C-alpha positions as CSV (number, residue, x, y, z in Angstrom):
1,X,162.1,317.5,-115.7
2,X,160.7,320.8,-114.8
3,X,162.6,323.6,-113.5
4,X,161.5,326.3,-111.5
5,X,163.2,329.2,-109.7
6,X,161.6,330.4,-106.8
7,X,161.7,334.0,-105.6
8,X,159.8,336.4,-103.5
9,X,158.1,337.2,-107.0
10,X,156.6,333.6,-107.4
11,X,157.4,330.8,-109.7
12,X,159.1,331.0,-113.0
13,X,159.3,328.3,-115.7
14,X,162.8,327.5,-117.1
15,X,165.0,324.5,-118.8
16,X,167.0,321.7,-117.8
17,X,169.9,323.5,-119.2
18,X,169.5,326.5,-117.0
19,X,170.3,324.7,-113.9
20,X,173.7,325.6,-113.6
21,X,173.4,329.0,-113.9
22,X,170.1,329.5,-111.1
23,X,172.6,327.5,-108.7
24,X,174.6,330.3,-108.7
25,X,171.7,333.0,-108.0
26,X,171.3,334.4,-104.6
27,X,167.8,335.8,-104.7
28,X,165.7,332.6,-104.7
29,X,166.3,328.5,-105.2
30,X,165.7,326.0,-107.8
31,X,163.0,323.3,-107.4
32,X,163.2,320.9,-110.0
33,X,160.7,318.4,-110.2
34,X,160.9,315.1,-112.2
35,X,157.7,313.3,-113.2
36,X,159.1,310.6,-114.3
37,X,163.2,309.4,-114.1
38,X,165.4,309.4,-116.8
39,X,169.3,309.7,-117.8
40,X,169.4,313.8,-117.8
41,X,167.9,314.1,-114.5
42,X,170.7,311.2,-113.1
43,X,173.2,313.5,-114.3
44,X,172.1,316.7,-113.2
45,X,172.0,314.8,-109.5
46,X,175.8,313.3,-109.9
47,X,177.5,316.1,-112.1
48,X,176.1,318.8,-111.1
49,X,174.5,318.9,-107.4
50,X,176.6,315.8,-106.3
51,X,174.2,313.9,-104.7
52,X,175.5,310.7,-102.7
53,X,175.4,307.6,-104.7
54,X,173.0,305.9,-102.8
55,X,170.7,308.7,-103.1
56,X,170.9,308.5,-106.9
57,X,169.8,304.7,-106.7
58,X,167.1,305.1,-104.2
59,X,165.7,307.9,-106.7
60,X,166.2,305.7,-109.8
61,X,164.0,302.5,-108.2
62,X,160.8,302.0,-106.1
63,X,161.1,302.4,-102.2
64,X,158.9,300.8,-100.2
65,X,159.4,302.4,-96.8
66,X,159.6,305.4,-95.8
67,X,163.3,306.9,-94.9
68,X,165.5,309.7,-94.7
69,X,169.3,310.2,-94.8
70,X,171.4,313.5,-93.7
71,X,174.7,314.4,-95.3
72,X,176.6,317.5,-95.3
73,X,175.0,319.2,-98.2
74,X,171.8,317.8,-98.4
75,X,168.9,315.9,-96.9
76,X,167.1,312.6,-98.5
77,X,163.6,311.9,-97.5
78,X,161.1,309.2,-99.1
79,X,157.6,309.7,-98.5
80,X,154.4,307.6,-99.6
81,X,150.7,308.8,-100.3
82,X,148.1,306.3,-99.7
83,X,145.4,306.2,-103.0
84,X,142.7,303.4,-103.0
85,X,142.5,301.4,-105.4
86,X,140.6,298.9,-106.7
87,X,139.3,296.1,-104.5
88,X,140.7,297.5,-101.1
89,X,144.1,298.0,-102.4
90,X,145.9,300.5,-101.7
91,X,148.7,302.3,-103.8
92,X,151.9,303.8,-102.5
93,X,153.0,306.9,-104.5
94,X,156.2,307.8,-103.9
95,X,157.8,311.2,-103.9
96,X,161.5,311.7,-102.7
97,X,163.1,315.0,-101.5
98,X,166.3,316.2,-102.1
99,X,166.6,319.2,-100.0
100,X,169.3,321.6,-100.4
101,X,170.7,324.9,-99.4
102,X,170.0,326.5,-102.7
103,X,167.6,323.6,-104.3
104,X,165.1,320.9,-103.9
105,X,164.6,318.0,-105.9
106,X,161.3,315.9,-106.0
107,X,161.4,312.7,-107.8
108,X,158.1,311.1,-108.0
109,X,158.9,307.2,-107.5
110,X,157.6,304.6,-110.2
111,X,154.2,304.3,-110.5
112,X,152.3,301.4,-111.0
113,X,150.4,301.4,-114.3
114,X,146.7,301.3,-113.0
115,X,147.5,304.7,-111.4
116,X,146.9,307.5,-113.1
117,X,150.3,310.3,-113.2
118,X,148.0,313.5,-112.1
119,X,147.6,311.3,-109.1
120,X,150.9,311.1,-108.4
121,X,151.7,314.9,-109.2
122,X,148.6,316.4,-106.2
123,X,151.4,317.2,-103.3
124,X,153.3,319.1,-106.1
125,X,150.6,320.7,-108.0
126,X,149.1,322.1,-105.1
127,X,151.9,324.1,-103.9
128,X,152.7,324.7,-107.2
129,X,149.0,326.7,-107.4
130,X,149.3,328.1,-103.9
131,X,152.7,329.7,-104.7
132,X,151.1,331.1,-108.3
133,X,148.3,332.3,-106.3
134,X,150.4,334.3,-103.7
135,X,149.1,332.3,-101.0
136,X,152.3,330.9,-100.2
137,X,155.6,332.4,-100.7
138,X,158.7,330.0,-99.8
139,X,161.8,331.2,-98.2
140,X,164.1,328.2,-98.6
141,X,163.7,324.5,-99.9
142,X,163.3,323.7,-96.4
143,X,160.4,325.7,-96.0
144,X,159.3,324.4,-99.5
145,X,159.8,320.7,-98.6
146,X,157.8,321.0,-95.5
147,X,155.0,322.4,-97.7
148,X,155.0,318.9,-99.8
149,X,155.5,316.9,-96.5
150,X,152.2,319.3,-95.2
151,X,150.2,317.9,-98.3
152,X,151.4,314.3,-97.6
153,X,150.1,314.3,-93.9
154,X,146.6,315.9,-95.0
155,X,146.0,313.1,-97.7
156,X,146.9,310.5,-95.3
157,X,144.4,311.9,-92.7
158,X,141.9,312.5,-95.5
159,X,142.3,308.6,-96.6
160,X,142.0,307.6,-93.1
161,X,138.9,309.8,-93.0
162,X,137.5,308.3,-96.0
163,X,137.8,304.5,-94.5
164,X,136.3,306.0,-91.0
165,X,132.9,307.0,-93.0
166,X,132.7,303.1,-94.0
167,X,132.7,302.0,-90.2
168,X,129.0,303.1,-89.0
169,X,127.2,301.4,-91.9
170,X,129.7,298.2,-91.2
171,X,128.4,298.0,-88.1
172,X,124.9,299.1,-88.5
173,X,125.6,295.9,-91.0
174,X,126.6,293.5,-88.3
175,X,124.0,294.7,-86.0
176,X,121.1,293.8,-88.2
177,X,123.0,290.7,-90.0
178,X,121.3,287.5,-90.1
179,X,124.5,286.3,-91.7
180,X,122.9,285.0,-94.3
181,X,125.7,285.6,-96.7
182,X,129.1,285.6,-93.9
183,X,131.5,285.3,-96.9
184,X,130.9,289.2,-98.2
185,X,130.6,290.7,-94.7
186,X,134.0,289.0,-93.7
187,X,135.4,290.5,-96.9
188,X,133.8,294.1,-96.7
189,X,135.3,293.7,-92.9
190,X,139.1,292.9,-93.5
191,X,139.3,295.0,-96.8
192,X,138.7,298.2,-94.9
193,X,140.6,296.8,-92.2
194,X,143.5,296.7,-94.9
195,X,143.1,300.1,-96.2
196,X,142.7,301.7,-92.1
197,X,146.0,299.7,-91.3
198,X,148.0,300.7,-94.2
199,X,147.1,304.4,-94.0
200,X,148.2,304.2,-90.5
201,X,151.5,301.8,-91.0
202,X,152.0,305.3,-93.2
203,X,151.7,307.9,-90.9
204,X,153.5,306.0,-88.5
205,X,156.8,305.7,-90.3
206,X,156.6,309.2,-91.8
207,X,156.2,310.3,-88.1
208,X,159.6,308.2,-87.0
209,X,161.3,309.7,-90.3
210,X,160.4,313.5,-89.5
211,X,161.1,312.8,-85.9
212,X,164.9,311.8,-86.4
213,X,165.3,315.0,-88.6
214,X,164.2,317.2,-86.0
215,X,166.8,315.4,-84.0
216,X,169.9,316.4,-86.2
217,X,171.5,318.7,-84.5
218,X,174.9,318.3,-86.8
219,X,173.2,318.7,-90.2
220,X,170.3,320.5,-89.6
221,X,169.7,324.0,-88.7
222,X,167.4,325.6,-86.5
223,X,164.4,326.1,-89.0
224,X,164.7,323.2,-90.6
225,X,164.8,320.9,-87.5
226,X,161.6,323.0,-86.4
227,X,159.8,322.3,-89.7
228,X,160.9,318.5,-89.5
229,X,159.4,318.6,-86.1
230,X,156.1,320.0,-87.0
231,X,155.6,317.4,-90.0
232,X,156.5,315.1,-87.4
233,X,153.5,316.6,-84.9
234,X,151.4,316.2,-88.0
235,X,151.9,312.8,-88.9
236,X,151.9,311.5,-85.5
237,X,148.4,313.3,-85.2
238,X,147.4,311.0,-88.2
239,X,148.6,307.8,-86.7
240,X,146.8,308.6,-83.4
241,X,143.3,309.5,-85.6
242,X,144.0,305.8,-87.8
243,X,144.5,304.2,-83.7
244,X,141.2,305.3,-83.1
245,X,139.5,304.4,-85.9
246,X,141.3,300.7,-86.2
247,X,140.2,299.8,-82.1
248,X,136.7,301.2,-83.7
249,X,136.8,298.5,-86.4
250,X,138.4,295.9,-84.0
251,X,135.3,296.2,-81.8
252,X,132.7,295.8,-84.8
253,X,134.9,292.5,-85.5
254,X,134.7,291.6,-82.0
255,X,130.6,292.1,-82.1
256,X,130.6,290.0,-85.2
257,X,132.8,287.2,-84.4
258,X,130.8,287.6,-80.5
259,X,127.4,287.0,-82.5
260,X,128.7,284.3,-85.1
261,X,129.9,282.0,-81.6
262,X,126.9,282.8,-79.9
263,X,124.4,281.9,-83.2
264,X,126.9,278.7,-83.3
265,X,126.2,277.8,-79.5
266,X,122.7,278.3,-79.9
267,X,122.5,276.1,-82.8
268,X,125.0,273.5,-80.6
269,X,122.3,273.2,-78.0
270,X,119.3,272.8,-80.2
271,X,121.1,270.3,-82.3
272,X,121.9,268.6,-78.1
273,X,118.7,269.1,-77.6
274,X,117.1,266.8,-81.1
275,X,120.0,264.2,-80.1
276,X,119.0,263.7,-76.5
277,X,115.4,263.3,-77.4
278,X,115.9,261.1,-80.1
279,X,118.5,258.9,-78.3
280,X,115.9,256.7,-76.1
281,X,113.9,256.4,-78.8
282,X,116.5,255.1,-81.4
283,X,118.4,253.2,-78.6
284,X,115.0,251.0,-77.6
285,X,113.9,250.6,-81.1
286,X,117.2,249.2,-82.0
287,X,117.1,246.7,-79.6
288,X,113.2,245.5,-79.4
289,X,111.9,246.5,-82.8
290,X,112.7,243.6,-84.9
291,X,111.6,241.1,-82.2
292,X,108.4,242.9,-81.0
293,X,106.9,244.2,-85.2
294,X,109.1,241.8,-87.3
295,X,107.6,238.3,-85.8
296,X,105.0,235.8,-86.5
297,X,102.7,237.9,-84.6
298,X,103.0,241.1,-83.1
299,X,103.2,241.7,-79.6
300,X,100.8,244.4,-78.9
301,X,101.5,244.9,-75.4
302,X,105.3,244.6,-75.3
303,X,104.7,247.3,-78.1
304,X,102.6,249.6,-75.8
305,X,105.3,249.1,-73.1
306,X,108.1,250.1,-75.1
307,X,106.4,252.8,-77.2
308,X,104.9,254.5,-73.4
309,X,108.8,254.0,-72.5
310,X,110.3,255.7,-75.1
311,X,107.7,258.7,-75.1
312,X,108.4,259.5,-71.3
313,X,111.9,258.9,-71.1
314,X,111.7,261.5,-74.5
315,X,109.9,263.4,-72.4
316,X,111.7,264.1,-69.3
317,X,114.1,264.8,-71.4
318,X,112.8,267.4,-73.3
319,X,111.8,268.9,-69.5
320,X,115.1,268.4,-68.5
321,X,116.5,270.7,-71.8
322,X,113.8,273.3,-71.2
323,X,115.1,273.8,-67.3
324,X,118.7,274.2,-68.8
325,X,117.3,276.7,-70.8
326,X,118.2,275.1,-74.3
327,X,115.0,276.3,-76.2
């Protein structure tokens, strides 16, 4: 784990053994970042920070849904950051935060082996660089947590933006496609749909988490509720953008379905024309064919009458189909 003490001068690196002494200082607060869970971190949360057992359990395991829990001396928040993987898969990079009065613990949840460790540390590394450059000077763990939440919201909006960039090309493809390879086009559409819905769902769930924190008068201070309300608004805007792009995508999918249905309707009409033209030929030849041709001799007059009758009926049906607009 990485232990830092945040004060007016910036972030100072310390060892894990210094956490207890740092917690007694009043000129700043402690930030403990946990890239990988281990027994040392568990002992710190249980014995030194007196975290709730449910919080420790949640930090230890993977959580698939964002959530928040508030206690008398700390808040616990679970967030997810999206990361696009192979074949349209969206990885959920978990970031757990324990926010106390004089400390902040960030735990990066279990990571898929296919994901690089640095991808899970993007938000914390970004905030740390801002502190190191002097562009950000958090005065409390709640403000630090707010900065991390804002970074998560920006990443969610960025994913929605990346997916949105694919939609104009997809729409153009649907408009000009002759559907020679419909399976590939369908797979592309539904992969984009999966990416967009996943990002939108993440933003909506994160909004609900901070909306609840913003309404807690009992456990949260005015500053903490203000930070939570602002984060709820950020995630709600990301959700709103996702909804707009989803409506656009559903319109493209509806256009595709309409074109496919129209093409199938045209094909069925043409098949109906072919069946209508050949039906009298098949019916009459089935009755008279063997009797007029395969015999001791061919009855040319009867054959001519039958052929003329079949031709007249076929031409009449062809003209009728033309009036119906089938071809």
